C-alpha positions as CSV (number, residue, x, y, z in Angstrom):
1,X,27.8,8.4,-12.5
2,X,30.6,10.4,-14.3
3,X,31.0,14.1,-14.3
4,X,29.3,14.4,-17.8
5,X,26.1,12.6,-16.9
6,X,26.1,14.5,-13.8
7,X,26.2,17.6,-15.5
8,X,23.6,16.7,-18.0
9,X,21.3,15.2,-15.3
10,X,21.4,18.6,-13.8
11,X,20.8,20.6,-16.8
12,X,17.6,18.4,-17.7
13,X,16.4,18.7,-14.0
14,X,16.7,22.6,-14.3
15,X,14.9,22.6,-17.6
16,X,12.0,20.1,-16.6
17,X,11.5,21.5,-12.7
18,X,12.1,25.4,-13.4
19,X,8.0,25.8,-14.6
20,X,6.9,23.6,-11.8
21,X,8.5,25.5,-9.2
22,X,7.4,28.7,-10.3
23,X,3.8,27.4,-10.6
24,X,4.0,26.1,-6.9
25,X,5.6,29.3,-5.6
26,X,3.0,31.4,-7.5
27,X,0.4,29.3,-5.9
28,X,1.9,29.5,-2.4
29,X,2.2,33.5,-2.9
30,X,-1.7,33.8,-3.9
31,X,-2.6,31.7,-0.9
32,X,-0.8,33.6,1.6
33,X,-1.6,37.3,0.2
34,X,-5.1,36.9,-1.7
35,X,-8.3,36.2,0.6
36,X,-10.2,35.1,-2.5
37,X,-7.5,32.8,-3.7
38,X,-7.3,31.3,0.2
39,X,-10.9,30.1,-0.1
40,X,-9.7,27.7,-3.1
41,X,-6.5,26.7,-2.5
42,X,-4.6,25.2,0.6
43,X,-0.7,25.2,0.7
44,X,1.3,22.4,2.5
45,X,4.7,22.0,4.1
46,X,5.6,18.5,4.1
47,X,8.5,17.0,5.9
48,X,9.4,13.3,6.4
49,X,11.6,10.3,5.7
50,X,11.6,7.2,3.4
51,X,12.3,3.5,4.1
52,X,13.0,2.3,0.6
53,X,14.4,-0.6,-1.4
54,X,15.0,-1.7,-5.0
55,X,13.1,-4.7,-6.3
56,X,15.2,-7.1,-8.6
57,X,18.6,-6.2,-7.0
58,X,19.0,-9.5,-4.9
59,X,18.8,-7.5,-1.7
60,X,15.6,-7.6,0.5
61,X,13.9,-5.4,3.1
62,X,13.4,-1.6,3.4
63,X,16.7,-1.1,5.0
64,X,17.6,2.5,3.2
65,X,16.8,5.6,4.9
66,X,16.4,8.9,3.2
67,X,14.6,12.4,3.4
68,X,11.3,13.6,1.9
69,X,10.2,16.9,2.1
70,X,8.8,19.9,0.1
71,X,5.5,22.1,-0.7
72,X,2.4,21.1,-2.3
73,X,-1.1,23.2,-3.3
74,X,-4.2,21.5,-2.9
75,X,-7.6,22.4,-4.4
76,X,-10.7,21.2,-2.3
77,X,-14.1,20.4,-4.3
78,X,-17.5,18.6,-4.2
79,X,-19.3,16.6,-6.9
80,X,-22.7,18.4,-5.9
81,X,-22.8,22.2,-6.6
82,X,-23.0,24.5,-3.8
83,X,-22.1,22.0,-1.4
84,X,-21.0,23.6,2.2
85,X,-18.6,20.6,2.7
86,X,-15.7,19.7,0.2
87,X,-14.4,16.2,1.0
88,X,-12.7,15.7,-2.2
89,X,-9.5,17.4,-3.4
90,X,-6.6,17.3,-6.0
91,X,-3.2,18.3,-5.0
92,X,0.3,18.6,-6.7
93,X,3.4,18.4,-4.7
94,X,7.2,19.1,-5.3
95,X,9.5,17.1,-3.3
96,X,13.0,16.4,-2.6
97,X,13.0,12.6,-2.4
98,X,16.1,10.1,-1.5
99,X,15.5,6.4,-2.3
100,X,17.6,3.5,-2.8
101,X,18.8,0.2,-1.2
102,X,21.2,-1.2,1.4
103,X,22.6,-4.4,2.7
104,X,25.6,-4.4,5.2
105,X,28.1,-7.0,5.3
106,X,27.4,-9.2,8.3
107,X,31.1,-10.3,8.3
108,X,32.6,-6.9,7.9
109,X,35.5,-6.6,10.7
110,X,37.0,-3.1,10.8
111,X,39.9,-4.5,12.7
112,X,40.8,-7.1,10.2
113,X,44.1,-6.2,8.4
114,X,44.5,-8.9,6.3
115,X,42.7,-8.9,3.0
116,X,39.6,-10.9,3.1
117,X,36.9,-10.7,0.5
118,X,34.1,-11.7,3.4
119,X,35.3,-9.2,6.1
120,X,36.9,-6.1,4.3
121,X,34.0,-4.4,3.0
122,X,31.2,-2.7,5.1
123,X,28.5,-2.9,2.6
124,X,27.5,-5.8,0.6
125,X,25.2,-3.3,-1.6
126,X,24.6,0.6,-1.1
127,X,22.2,2.5,-3.7
128,X,21.6,6.3,-3.1
129,X,19.2,8.0,-5.1
130,X,18.3,11.7,-4.9
131,X,14.9,12.6,-6.6
132,X,12.9,15.7,-7.4
133,X,9.3,14.1,-7.3
134,X,5.9,15.6,-8.5
135,X,3.2,13.7,-7.2
136,X,-0.4,14.6,-8.6
137,X,-3.0,13.0,-6.1
138,X,-6.8,12.6,-5.8
139,X,-7.9,12.9,-2.0
140,X,-11.1,11.9,-0.1
141,X,-11.7,12.8,3.5
142,X,-13.9,10.9,6.0
143,X,-15.4,12.6,9.0
144,X,-13.0,15.3,9.0
145,X,-10.0,13.2,10.3
146,X,-9.1,10.5,7.8
147,X,-7.9,11.2,4.4
148,X,-7.4,8.4,1.7
149,X,-5.3,9.4,-1.4
150,X,-4.1,7.9,-4.6
151,X,-2.5,9.0,-7.8
152,X,0.9,9.2,-9.8
153,X,4.4,10.8,-9.5
154,X,6.8,11.9,-12.0
155,X,10.4,11.4,-10.3
156,X,13.4,13.0,-12.0
157,X,17.0,11.8,-11.1
158,X,19.3,14.2,-10.0
159,X,22.3,11.9,-8.8
160,X,22.8,8.2,-8.2
161,X,25.5,6.3,-6.6
162,X,25.8,2.4,-6.7
163,X,28.5,0.6,-4.6
164,X,29.1,-3.1,-4.0
165,X,31.4,-4.6,-1.5
166,X,32.7,-0.8,-1.1
167,X,33.6,-0.5,-4.6
168,X,31.6,2.5,-6.6
169,X,30.0,1.2,-9.7
170,X,30.2,3.2,-12.8
171,X,28.4,3.0,-16.2
172,X,31.2,1.2,-17.8
173,X,30.5,-1.9,-15.3
174,X,26.7,-2.0,-15.0
175,X,24.0,-0.3,-17.0
176,X,22.8,3.2,-16.0
177,X,19.6,4.2,-14.3
178,X,16.5,5.7,-16.3
179,X,16.7,9.4,-15.7
180,X,12.9,9.2,-15.3
181,X,10.6,7.2,-12.9
182,X,7.0,7.2,-13.0
183,X,5.4,5.7,-9.9
184,X,2.0,4.9,-8.5
185,X,1.1,6.6,-5.1
186,X,-1.2,5.5,-2.3
187,X,-1.5,7.5,0.9
188,X,-3.3,7.7,4.2
189,X,-3.1,10.6,6.9
190,X,-5.0,11.6,9.8
191,X,-5.0,14.6,12.0
192,X,-3.0,15.2,14.8
193,X,-4.0,18.5,15.8
194,X,-5.6,21.2,14.2
195,X,-4.0,21.8,10.6
196,X,-1.1,19.3,11.5
197,X,-1.5,15.8,9.9
198,X,0.6,12.8,9.9
199,X,0.8,10.3,7.2
200,X,2.1,7.2,5.6
201,X,2.8,6.7,1.9
202,X,3.5,3.8,-0.6
203,X,5.2,4.2,-3.7
204,X,6.3,1.8,-6.5
205,X,7.7,2.4,-10.0
206,X,5.1,1.8,-12.9
207,X,8.2,0.8,-15.4
208,X,11.6,-0.5,-14.7
209,X,14.3,2.0,-13.5
210,X,17.0,-0.5,-15.1
211,X,17.3,-3.7,-16.6
212,X,20.7,-5.6,-15.1
213,X,22.4,-8.9,-15.9
214,X,23.7,-10.8,-12.8
215,X,26.1,-13.6,-13.2
216,X,24.7,-16.6,-11.1
217,X,27.9,-18.7,-10.5
218,X,31.5,-17.9,-9.8
219,X,33.1,-18.8,-13.1
220,X,30.8,-15.9,-14.9
221,X,29.2,-18.8,-17.3
222,X,25.6,-18.1,-16.2
223,X,23.4,-15.1,-16.0
224,X,20.1,-14.0,-15.6
225,X,18.5,-10.4,-16.4
226,X,16.3,-8.8,-13.8
227,X,14.4,-5.6,-14.2
228,X,14.5,-3.3,-11.1
229,X,11.9,-1.0,-9.6
230,X,11.9,1.7,-6.9
231,X,9.7,0.5,-4.1
232,X,9.5,3.2,-1.1
233,X,7.5,3.5,2.1
234,X,7.1,7.3,3.7
235,X,6.4,8.6,7.1
236,X,5.9,12.2,7.2
237,X,3.9,15.1,8.6
238,X,2.2,17.7,6.8
239,X,1.0,21.5,7.9
240,X,-1.8,22.8,5.8
241,X,-2.3,26.5,5.5
242,X,-5.5,28.8,5.2
243,X,-7.4,25.6,6.7
244,X,-9.7,26.8,9.3
245,X,-9.3,25.6,12.9
246,X,-11.5,23.1,14.5
247,X,-13.6,23.4,17.5
248,X,-12.8,20.2,19.7
249,X,-15.4,18.8,22.0
250,X,-12.9,17.7,24.6
251,X,-15.8,15.0,26.1
252,X,-16.8,13.5,22.9
253,X,-13.2,13.8,21.3
254,X,-14.8,15.0,18.0
255,X,-15.2,18.1,15.8
256,X,-18.2,20.1,16.0
257,X,-17.7,21.7,13.0
258,X,-17.5,20.8,9.6
259,X,-14.5,22.6,8.2
260,X,-11.9,20.4,6.1
261,X,-10.7,22.0,2.9
């Protein structure tokens, strides 16, 4: 990414996310300071990692590790009025989300001093994405222990770096990535202890993030065009504020008090 595009992405990112950040900050402030709002909204701190790949790049496997973390706001509810339990909820998060792809060169030899195309580069392919993500999810909780969620996310690209055989690719040599990535999200989480949960999340692009042409022979006479999509698995922990502590029966290993959300 050249300097002009990097600055433009930063400007667009700031313009788009300024309102979202202030909304989440306001929700978190209300949750922690006002008891009336604390009964309605739940705050979340999310921390974890991504295993990602890009479909259509001729590299297979979840080999790229990245950071994933941020804040969330959750609103519990029930379709029945005056219900004491609220197993349903909707939430919005704002996350710093690192994605990409990676393929090491199996023939790489750091001690090789003679130029060789097969041994002189460490990575056959390396792609780093930094996104700001805003997922909106619908949740259902079963037996106060397990939560299944689904929804969509808008991802705004902050920076990207693409490397092939240790050569950084530019927009002059390959087509650029879309600044926006819309993804479908599936999520499962379970309680570790009290307000602390662990989860796994799957995320996949709904539309291509780029279309790229690849040559299929050494003479560059034949080519194919591929659409590319982000494909991500996330492992994370989440701490939920303002959630009542559960009274655990250590012998039966279950919750005696219905409390979730």
